[in-house]
Steps between C-alpha positions, in 0.01 A plus 500: 500500500699756299830433319706680764366289788545182299867584441564579867335180617679293236833638621410429861426132442770444241286431194631779278698281262460282193699227319844637416846386397845660518715587201741762372377846411551702183380849410297605198454868416135517397487874442794735453570868458509631144776747583732235650862613461718303254809370679773257395630273776805357328591147623776551755846375411538206736764245591314196624229660713211253554236771449442741212458821702402708198199277427376548857544877470320501165212297640472725806483819298256349248251391765501848652311601185704818464782353290515312171827303493650421161529130421866387494434347157438850364814657643757614241790435737570399859734756654625447854702822537407864444746554214349204312153657482414645160216726607386581146397140430300485824334832416411351163316223682300755698659414834490764774743326734759225498638293788829312480676287759772253590507206740834353610575223754700599806591229750161333526314826448430722201598857424219673313511832317222666306439838340188677371527741206273759341512403132399840361766686696760225509543565871536270798212536747590236755779256576569257784747235606395230745599156626256212530507146633376239256184446702424873488538561126124524439467738794780710351323508163182625670710767674635615164143522371405711802789740437411543132131546577570763766738693274253513210166513682590710805366249753637187660458169321325200651689218330701405809186458707318179584141383503320263734195298406302190597472177300314180584499152352228242549540135405195303604427574866851636564580872475833679519507875550812708445605855578738585218758777462650578158693772321280764342543325164390165645847344516647335810160399637532334839247361746523691828229297674329173407189366670225243442258768622428837336746792510392856421552875538879536452630843609858629475676673786627852417860376471389205280677262740184335638155398385186477710230259389203295615523122533236239583758227567373455858143464365413858594625838380823634645729787395871431457804712424794340322855621443594422140875469545485245782154350458430567868135566568281599791131452566392846612120474515270203554186626666159330481326574170649701216872586500563666168615775264835594663651835396837631623540843651755717314752459785460121501412476870127432473242320293150621429285186494139386482378307806155380601591387852252747652216434253486673162821536297680822600837662437761453774859615541742223601827612661759248381728572794251458784233299310239734646196566281302824496153516350478781246150470353184412690213422270248220458572489127801332337817711521796341322793543257695774681786685332726769650566837341873536423541758778347261753236747612190338354354161418263443210274195523198336339162500673145409400348713777320706237345194341767438236880480524667841491831646619529684829789671676583524870801652681748227594481617862120476494234761439227589255435261210417661164377350176723598207347321197165596351536402134391145419305243698811310614843628608731269694855366548676837515874552455689833518750620243847548652462879499156482664332698222294214359308195618438200279199280569256249360226718350165348415181598325241228458670166443836629373800539730785706358815667627467871567733772624368786713662840544517545878432874482229521234349154570460449123539138386658386173415146392807326355381150408208338320415231755271324550672335799813695595624507860790548745670811351852591616708804397850465360766656726536797263123547473498460121310172476241291683528122532173311542329162470236424242275216393380383162261210524647256750857627458671749728810693394697815581508821299658843526382834367664843491329767709405686183346181360709514182711189560381156612683175569375150561717282723447152358542183705516182296181309590490679833254711692628762743355768726570779753812665358702749705784713360795544736560859616861492378 
């Protein structure tokens, strides 16, 4: 039996897990960009705020790989207003940009101001005032990071986004499986679903308000959708056999899913309003892992109909199925970039499984990671990075890589193994 069939069958019977434990996450930059821009994020002048916003902003920009924040210990001064900045001393330290800010309490909330300056020109590039509740201070810091990133890089930041992933803990015969949601930097991790049986395949709705996932809590596979704000969830598919790999349509009204209720695993479209299912593929091979194109017109999926797993595309309304990957002996687990120009996938040759990105028009594939066991790639909402799961020995962890391969991060969980990451679309 080949690797692809083993993985499908393991998912179907709930055996695709190993001893895990839950802990907090931190991020290590394992490879950066030599031309990272020097930037000074001066500690914000603050009156009693429980969070150092500037340290969050500095951490955000550093882990993007495109910025090299100056350590506060090396700062010649700590200005909090524009007229207090002595640009010559910051130029002498080789800084391209400087960010200053102030945080003041205001009736149970905080007024926050920040400003971004071009050090060489001595000019203000960006300035904002905002109000934040105490509980939202970290979210506000991420928003500031997004604004700075967009102003300097010309594309939206991803620091305000969230990630979902699966953890499991086994103590003796007892297992606990958790669907976790955290900030993009790993903070504020919360369990969305907890089960003694396996959970898998988390998928964000287009508005990032709900997550679809597979649970074996009733001793067989079922697909659920869950609203994050309320915790309300619905069981939307529980057919005989495999119920797996949910993927939201761009309008949020349907799920593409893998079902085996009629025999071999095929791709179906599940209407969330009517609960009607429409069979999309009809093949005796294994068809699984559907993903929608951003315009909703096509669905890319994995099939071993040619002997080995490759990617195929079919119109979402049904029609001719076409193979789209020809490089490598294994291509699976596709995910579109937000602009629809690229597809990331698990790309294999021999025994190595790495993360690749394919140009939709040219079909050329760039391999971004070194493997040997990388899986579950997911694009960042701005298309600049790919989040994925990896294994080293018996340990599973999450990593991220820029689409040009120049910057890599390792998301470290203290004594914890994790899998199946998914980056929220916003």
